[in-house]
Each structure stands twice: as structure tokens, then as C-alpha cells.
N, C-alpha and C positions, 0 to 999 in steps of 0.2 A: 559372436566375432561381433556384433555391433553394440554387444554388454560390455566387454571389453574396453572397448575404445569411450565409450562413456565414463564408464568407473576410472578408465588415465585420465581424462578429464576432467574428470570431479576431483582426481587428486590432487589434481595440478593447481587449479584452482585453488583447493584449502593450502595447500602450500603458498601460493603467495600471500592469502590471506593470513597465514601463520607468519613470515616471511615480515608482512605488512605490520600486523599485531608489535613483534616483537622490538621492530624500528620503532613504534608510538612509546613500547613501555618505558626503551632506552631516551627515550628526548628526542627521537631524530625528525627529520621533517618528512612529506608521504608518508604520515601516519594513515588506518581507516579512513575512509572518508562517506557516511551516511546521508541520506539523503531523504524529505518527505517526497514518496510520490501518491498521488491522487489516486484514488480505487477507481471502480469501475462506476460506483455509488454516485460518487463525488462528482465524476464527468458529466453523465447524465443529467444529474439536474443542473447542473451549470449547463448545459449545450439545449438543453430541452430533450433529450434524447429519453428515448423510453425503456426500461429495465425489466427484464423479466427475474423475480425472485422465486428461483422455485423452491418450494419447501420452505417459505419463510415463517408455517406456521408452526417449524421445528425449533424457531428461534428463540435463544432466551427473551424473556417479557420485557427487558431492559434493554435492547435491541428493537423487538416490534414498537415501545414507544417510542423508539428516536425516527423508523422509519414511518410513521404514523404522522409525530410532528411537520414531517415534510408532506402530506401530504394537507394540512390544515390548510382552511379560507387566508391566511395571512400569506401564505407562501411560504416558501424557503426560508430557512433563516440567515439573518446576513453574510456570514462566511462563505456561505452557497452559490453567493448569485455574482453575477459578471464584475470581477474586476473586486470582491468584495465587499462593497459599500451597503451601506444598512437602504 
């Protein structure tokens, strides 16, 4: 019963998104809008919180290089500092 309700909710949300995308494709107002949302890593760096990266050793080498850059002596990259200032 609960699973049926979740699927019905999902179907309703998908229908609303389909409607928004159709309106946008037709040049209408109020189409889909997307926004960048900071993830847990960025929030932890900005706010000075701890972050547990479970099984980070399984990440791609490129990802590990970026995470290692956060640990270097110079501190986090300027975009991750409060206010985004260098």
C-alpha cells in the first residue's frame, strides 16, 4: 500500500514536470527552472565541519586528486572560502 502511494506520488510529479517542459518548449512562461545546490562536501568545507568520506578509496583518481587538494597547506580553493573570496 505504501509503495503504491509512493509510485502515485512519483507519477504525479513526473506529470507536472512533463507539463512544465511542454510549456517551455512552446515558449511559455513558467517552464522548468534549475538551480545549483551545494553538496555536503562544499558545505562542510565552507562551514569548517567534519565530513566522513566512506570508501573514498574507491573513487576515481580524478576525484581523489580534487579531494587531496582540499588538504593542502594553502587551504581550500578560493571558491570554497566564505563569500567565495580569495
